[in-house]
N, C-alpha and C positions, 0 to 999 in steps of 0.2 A: 496163262496155264490156271485153270480153275481150282478153288479151295479143294474139290472133290480130288483131283489130279495131286495137289500138295499132298494131302492128308494120305494118300497111298504110297509118300515117301517116308511114313511113320510104320515102323515095325515095334511089336512088341511079342517078345519071344523068351520063353521062363528059361532057356539056355544060352541068353545072351543079357548080359547086365542084370541078373537078377530079375528077369522081365519087367524092367523099365523102360519106357518109352525111349527109342533110338531112332538115329536117321539110319533108314535103310542101308546096307552094306557097309554098315561103320559100327563103330562101339562109342560113338559120340552120342549122351544122351540128349536128349529133348532140354531137360531143365539145364542143363550146360549152356546152350545155345539161347535159350532164354534168360537164364540170367547175364549172359553178355551183352545183349540187347537191353537189359535193364540198367547195365553198368554203363550203356551209350556207346557201346561199340557198335560199328556199322557193317553190314552183311559184309563188306570188302574185308574187314578187318578180321571178323571174323573166319571168313575162309582162309586169310592170311594165317591165323593162328591153328587151324585146323583144316589141312590142305586137302583132305578126305572130302571135304564138303562142297558144296557149289552156293551159291547165290541163292538158288530154289531151295535147297536143302534148309536154310536160313528162313526163307518165306514161309516152308513147311511147319518148321517149329514154331512160328508165329499162329499159323494156322491153328495148330494142333491147341496152342494155349487159348484161343478164341474158343473153338470147338469145345474145349474141355468148361469154360467160364458160360459158354450158351447152357451146357448140359448143367450145371449148377444152379443156373436161372430155372431152367425148367424143371428140377427135383425140388427146389425151393417152392416155386409157384405149384406145385400138386400135393405139397402138405400143407399149403395156406387154407 
């Protein structure tokens, strides 16, 4: 699955979780998944704790975090 396909699993809807990025079809915030990864949890452990998620959803959250970091780099280089 490409990063583009993974990013399609992320939704931002003002009517769901106050517009924070979530995994499509759930109310699981991307930040929750990223925090779990940062704490050392494996994708399988995260899916075990959040059974509405799949391993690809966890990968999608990581892809979204990487995409945001790239956006920040582009924004910083544009102002330099």
